[in-house]
RODO-2510 file (C-alpha; in nm, 4 decimals, decimal comma):
residues 281
     n   res          X          Y          Z
     1     m     0,6634    -1,0371    -2,2148
     2     r     0,3505    -0,7804    -2,1313
     3     f     0,0436    -0,8872    -1,9559
     4     v    -0,1579    -0,5805    -1,8593
     5     c    -0,4603    -0,5845    -1,6435
     6     p    -0,7583    -0,3964    -1,7169
     7     s    -0,7061    -0,1797    -1,4383
     8     f    -0,4120    -0,0210    -1,6524
     9     s    -0,5708     0,0400    -1,9962
    10     d    -0,5160     0,4061    -1,9636
    11     i    -0,1627     0,3268    -1,9876
    12     y    -0,1442     0,0100    -2,1917
    13     a    -0,3664    -0,2116    -2,3965
    14     p    -0,4698    -0,4896    -2,1835
    15     n    -0,4655    -0,8382    -2,2692
    16     v    -0,5785    -1,0248    -1,9504
    17     e    -0,9463    -1,0973    -1,8831
    18     v    -1,0920    -1,0203    -1,5657
    19     k    -1,4457    -1,0261    -1,4676
    20     n    -1,6904    -1,1275    -1,2034
    21     f    -1,8972    -1,4265    -1,1526
    22     p    -2,3061    -1,3274    -1,0761
    23     d    -2,2270    -1,3892    -0,6992
    24     g    -1,9535    -1,1675    -0,7023
    25     d    -1,6670    -1,3986    -0,7151
    26     s    -1,3401    -1,2734    -0,9406
    27     y    -1,2802    -1,4633    -1,2829
    28     v    -0,9283    -1,4049    -1,4191
    29     r    -0,7744    -1,5332    -1,7581
    30     v    -0,4469    -1,4807    -1,9199
    31     p    -0,4964    -1,6081    -2,2389
    32     d    -0,1562    -1,5812    -2,3897
    33     a     0,0153    -1,7097    -2,0683
    34     k     0,2062    -1,9700    -2,2429
    35     e     0,3621    -1,7370    -2,4404
    36     g     0,5720    -1,6300    -2,1190
    37     a     0,7516    -1,9761    -2,0823
    38     g     1,1585    -1,9372    -2,0444
    39     k     1,0595    -1,5296    -2,0607
    40     d     1,0916    -1,2214    -1,8253
    41     v     0,7445    -1,1232    -1,7706
    42     f     0,5867    -0,8151    -1,6883
    43     l     0,2466    -0,7806    -1,5055
    44     f     0,0883    -0,4495    -1,4851
    45     t    -0,2194    -0,3936    -1,2752
    46     r    -0,3702    -0,1462    -1,0068
    47     l    -0,4557    -0,2831    -0,6568
    48     y    -0,6823     0,0593    -0,5846
    49     p    -0,9370     0,0928    -0,5660
    50     n    -1,1546    -0,2141    -0,4358
    51     q    -0,8279    -0,3530    -0,3322
    52     d    -0,9462    -0,6988    -0,1557
    53     a    -1,0648    -0,7934    -0,5041
    54     s    -0,7818    -0,6386    -0,7287
    55     i    -0,5503    -0,8440    -0,5087
    56     f    -0,7109    -1,1916    -0,5419
    57     q    -0,7442    -1,1025    -0,9047
    58     t    -0,3845    -1,0256    -0,9099
    59     i    -0,3267    -1,3764    -0,7325
    60     l    -0,4814    -1,5633    -1,0053
    61     a    -0,3310    -1,3833    -1,2610
    62     l    -0,0152    -1,4459    -1,1350
    63     r    -0,0516    -1,8332    -1,0807
    64     a    -0,1833    -1,8402    -1,4424
    65     i     0,1665    -1,6635    -1,5640
    66     k     0,3882    -1,9204    -1,3134
    67     a     0,1999    -2,2216    -1,4369
    68     a     0,3629    -2,1404    -1,7664
    69     k     0,6977    -2,1194    -1,6194
    70     p     0,8216    -1,7983    -1,7294
    71     k     1,2073    -1,7198    -1,6605
    72     s     1,1115    -1,4254    -1,3950
    73     i     0,7645    -1,2376    -1,3145
    74     t     0,7940    -0,8642    -1,2385
    75     l     0,4455    -0,7215    -1,0918
    76     v     0,4107    -0,3531    -1,1325
    77     v     0,1774    -0,1742    -0,9173
    78     p     0,1774     0,2283    -0,8957
    79     y    -0,0037     0,2567    -0,5484
    80     l     0,1196    -0,0405    -0,3085
    81     p    -0,2339    -0,0988    -0,0918
    82     y    -0,1903    -0,1827     0,3070
    83     s     0,1836    -0,0283     0,3100
    84     r     0,0292     0,1829     0,5910
    85     q     0,0791    -0,0818     0,8157
    86     d     0,4604    -0,1936     0,8580
    87     k     0,4682    -0,1558     1,2403
    88     v     0,2712    -0,3234     1,5524
    89     f     0,1780    -0,0488     1,8040
    90     k    -0,1446    -0,2133     2,0053
    91     d    -0,1218    -0,5718     2,0960
    92     g    -0,3051    -0,7919     1,8158
    93     e    -0,2297    -0,5685     1,5185
    94     v    -0,0684    -0,7456     1,2255
    95     k     0,2051    -0,5804     0,9562
    96     s    -0,0440    -0,5953     0,6750
    97     a     0,2415    -0,4071     0,4633
    98     e     0,4803    -0,7443     0,5140
    99     i     0,2009    -0,9651     0,4898
   100     l     0,0669    -0,8831     0,1475
   101     c     0,4099    -0,8767     0,0242
   102     e     0,4936    -1,2379     0,1623
   103     i     0,1838    -1,3353    -0,0549
   104     l     0,2936    -1,1973    -0,3463
   105     a     0,6576    -1,3509    -0,3426
   106     r     0,4463    -1,6542    -0,2635
   107     e     0,2246    -1,6604    -0,5209
   108     g     0,5635    -1,5878    -0,7979
   109     a     0,6210    -1,2251    -0,8206
   110     g     0,9895    -1,2075    -0,8108
   111     k     1,0181    -0,8068    -0,7962
   112     l     0,7695    -0,5443    -0,7838
   113     v     0,7855    -0,2068    -0,8846
   114     t     0,5768     0,0802    -0,7547
   115     f     0,6297     0,4360    -0,6742
   116     d     0,6583     0,6065    -0,3167
   117     c     0,5509     0,2909    -0,1077
   118     h     0,4398     0,4524     0,2220
   119     f     0,6580     0,2156     0,4253
   120     l     0,9673     0,2891     0,2338
   121     k     1,0115     0,6625     0,2733
   122     k     1,3100     0,6639    -0,0046
   123     e     1,3502     0,5702    -0,3635
   124     g     1,5665     0,2535    -0,4379
   125     e     1,6197    -0,1105    -0,4209
   126     f     1,4960    -0,2968    -0,1261
   127     t     1,3671    -0,6330     0,0043
   128     y     1,0476    -0,7006     0,2691
   129     g     0,8246    -0,9593     0,3159
   130     g     1,0372    -1,1723     0,1217
   131     l     0,9601    -0,9630    -0,1831
   132     k     1,2564    -0,7712    -0,3787
   133     i     1,1056    -0,4126    -0,4208
   134     k     1,1844    -0,1277    -0,6415
   135     n     1,0501     0,1800    -0,5494
   136     i     1,0209     0,5057    -0,7789
   137     s     0,9902     0,8463    -0,6358
   138     l     0,8143     1,0720    -0,8220
   139     n     0,9036     1,3658    -0,6107
   140     k     1,0888     1,5529    -0,8867
   141     k     0,8444     1,5323    -1,1176
   142     i     0,5855     1,6853    -0,8849
   143     i     0,8100     1,9664    -0,7961
   144     e     0,8687     2,0546    -1,1452
   145     k     0,4768     2,0649    -1,2462
   146     a     0,4716     2,2857    -0,9350
   147     r     0,6908     2,5007    -1,0374
   148     e     0,5120     2,5105    -1,4067
   149     i     0,2158     2,5870    -1,1870
   150     a     0,3563     2,8813    -0,9591
   151     g     0,5340     3,0345    -1,2855
   152     g     0,8678     3,0535    -1,0979
   153     e     1,0276     2,9361    -0,7755
   154     i     0,8552     2,7831    -0,4819
   155     e     0,8835     2,7141    -0,1205
   156     i     0,8857     2,3370    -0,0683
   157     m     0,7923     2,1361     0,2414
   158     s     0,6107     1,7941     0,3478
   159     p     0,3555     1,8188     0,6010
   160     d     0,5367     1,5767     0,8314
   161     e     0,8664     1,4075     0,9135
   162     g     0,7679     1,1077     0,7246
   163     a     0,7429     1,2515     0,3865
   164     n     1,0838     1,4213     0,4325
   165     y     1,2356     1,2140     0,1717
   166     l     1,0115     1,3648    -0,0977
   167     v     1,2031     1,7053    -0,0346
   168     s     1,5063     1,6941     0,1777
   169     d     1,7440     1,6674    -0,1387
   170     v     1,5849     1,9546    -0,3192
   171     g     1,6034     2,2057    -0,0261
   172     g     1,2454     2,1669     0,1571
   173     t     1,1665     2,1601     0,4830
   174     s     0,9496     1,9333     0,6713
   175     m     0,6484     2,0241     0,9412
   176     k     0,6127     1,8540     1,2836
   177     k     0,3218     1,6336     1,3086
   178     v     0,1843     1,4277     1,6178
   179     r    -0,1138     1,2347     1,5934
   180     g    -0,3090     1,0922     1,9159
   181     d    -0,4805     0,7428     1,9763
   182     y    -0,7001     0,5624     1,7285
   183     v    -1,0581     0,7471     1,7422
   184     k    -1,3386     0,5260     1,8551
   185     g    -1,5950     0,3585     1,5572
   186     n    -1,5434     0,1496     1,2562
   187     e    -1,2674     0,3645     1,1092
   188     a    -0,8886     0,3095     1,1823
   189     y    -0,7635     0,6734     1,2071
   190     r    -0,5627     0,9174     1,4267
   191     e    -0,6660     1,2338     1,4977
   192     i    -0,3924     1,5105     1,4545
   193     k    -0,3204     1,6825     1,7893
   194     e    -0,0623     1,9095     1,6620
   195     m     0,1530     1,9972     1,3334
   196     k     0,4280     2,2685     1,3581
   197     m     0,6073     2,4851     1,0690
   198     s     0,9376     2,6522     1,1404
   199     a     0,9925     2,7775     0,7644
   200     d     0,9318     3,1365     0,6795
   201     v     0,6580     3,1669     0,3852
   202     l     0,5856     3,5216     0,4063
   203     g     0,5165     3,6441     0,0541
   204     k     0,6020     3,3075    -0,1194
   205     s     0,4127     3,0427    -0,3412
   206     v     0,4205     2,7083    -0,1587
   207     l     0,4178     2,3547    -0,2152
   208     i     0,3079     2,0854     0,0382
   209     i     0,4244     1,7592    -0,1189
   210     d     0,3247     1,4436     0,0336
   211     d     0,3149     1,0927    -0,1084
   212     m    -0,0785     1,0531    -0,0262
   213     i    -0,3703     1,2489     0,0169
   214     s    -0,6368     1,0111     0,1535
   215     t    -0,9167     1,2024     0,3494
   216     g    -0,7195     1,5457     0,3097
   217     s    -0,6918     1,5960     0,7232
   218     t    -0,2984     1,6178     0,7013
   219     m    -0,2806     1,8204     0,3917
   220     l    -0,5794     2,0891     0,4994
   221     k    -0,3738     2,1210     0,8623
   222     a    -0,0680     2,1758     0,6491
   223     v    -0,2030     2,4024     0,4144
   224     e    -0,4072     2,6097     0,7409
   225     n    -0,0451     2,6451     0,8410
   226     v     0,1327     2,7953     0,5495
   227     k    -0,1815     3,0199     0,4941
   228     g    -0,0930     3,1411     0,8632
   229     g     0,2230     3,2294     0,7563
   230     g     0,1377     3,4532     0,5199
   231     a     0,2176     3,2547     0,2317
   232     k     0,0865     3,3945    -0,1319
   233     k     0,0216     3,1064    -0,3312
   234     v    -0,0133     2,7165    -0,2034
   235     i     0,0181     2,3968    -0,4248
   236     c    -0,0661     2,1005    -0,2341
   237     a     0,0781     1,7576    -0,4218
   238     a     0,1026     1,3785    -0,3948
   239     a     0,1884     1,0715    -0,5590
   240     h    -0,1377     0,9016    -0,4558
   241     g    -0,4677     1,0803    -0,4603
   242     f    -0,7692     0,8605    -0,2744
   243     f    -0,9706     1,1907    -0,1983
   244     l    -1,1750     1,0487     0,0392
   245     k    -1,4597     1,2659     0,2041
   246     d    -1,4977     1,5262    -0,0208
   247     s    -1,1337     1,6295     0,0389
   248     l    -1,0858     1,7240    -0,3244
   249     a    -1,3291     1,9659    -0,3016
   250     k    -1,1877     2,1239     0,0296
   251     l    -0,8515     2,1158    -0,0991
   252     n    -0,9519     2,3142    -0,4465
   253     a    -1,1094     2,5679    -0,2047
   254     s    -0,7746     2,6081    -0,0267
   255     g    -0,5798     2,6258    -0,3356
   256     e    -0,4349     2,4491    -0,6158
   257     v    -0,3953     2,0415    -0,5897
   258     f    -0,2679     1,8013    -0,8347
   259     v    -0,1542     1,4091    -0,8086
   260     s    -0,0238     1,1922    -1,0376
   261     d    -0,2073     0,8787    -1,2020
   262     t    -0,1173     0,6095    -1,0011
   263     i    -0,4294     0,6617    -0,9062
   264     p    -0,6116     0,8053    -1,1821
   265     s    -0,8424     1,1255    -1,0693
   266     p    -0,9705     1,4724    -1,2075
   267     v    -0,6621     1,6387    -1,1002
   268     s    -0,4019     1,3891    -1,1970
   269     a    -0,1525     1,6054    -1,3730
   270     v     0,1701     1,3901    -1,3536
   271     s     0,1978     1,0905    -1,5935
   272     i     0,3768     0,7766    -1,5039
   273     k     0,3661     0,6340    -1,8373
   274     p     0,7114     0,7826    -1,9422
   275     v     0,8480     0,6277    -1,6162
   276     l     0,7359     0,2751    -1,6946
   277     d     0,8162     0,3278    -2,1052
   278     g     1,1778     0,3748    -1,9930
   279     l     1,1909     0,0683    -1,7301
   280     f     1,0229    -0,1818    -1,9774
   281     k     1,0929    -0,0488    -2,3429
***
């Protein structure tokens, strides 16, 4: 039994109602929830943008589905928010990734299916925060698309060692990135102090691939390195594209850029639909 939220309407026809009351509170209704009784149920939703509201709406949908007593509930979320912090760096911080997974498990999600989860850093089956997670990587589809754009072979690399899993099984390399402390102000952001590249890119087409492009600072620094090394063509790609702070315009000016549609964007060139169709026939 498949339940689809409106945020997933570009892939599957929605059958879950999500609205807002006049004061901004969320209203969620699963009209056919009772049809999931005793069945394996799948709930498809996106949790970005507006992640805080989207998470709460998902909790309401899970409650409605769980009340019908299904055999199981699998939650399908292409990009998992709050996945950046699975470690504590300073006193008083919390592991937001763990807390979110605990909440989803408590509310009835027996399994989460997601793509290129930031804190897992590899494909496979995991349990985190009491939640079973199937993490699917889009690296091969992204690399295939980049080769199509380049018109042949490309040098493949990630902008830091945290994304090495995206390139290691295809003979790629990783740059070494060093971040500083958090900058002052209201944003939780750590500046890039240094980024080093060891690969020879002179005269080559280069794909720089990461799990996400947020403000673009990491990717732009990587592009600077690659261009400084004499690359003839630079392609930037990621599974998830936020493109905050005019980063898409900056990256477009530096080379070619594309992402998947885990978060729909003007440069979403790799679709997750064939993967999902294969998993949930």
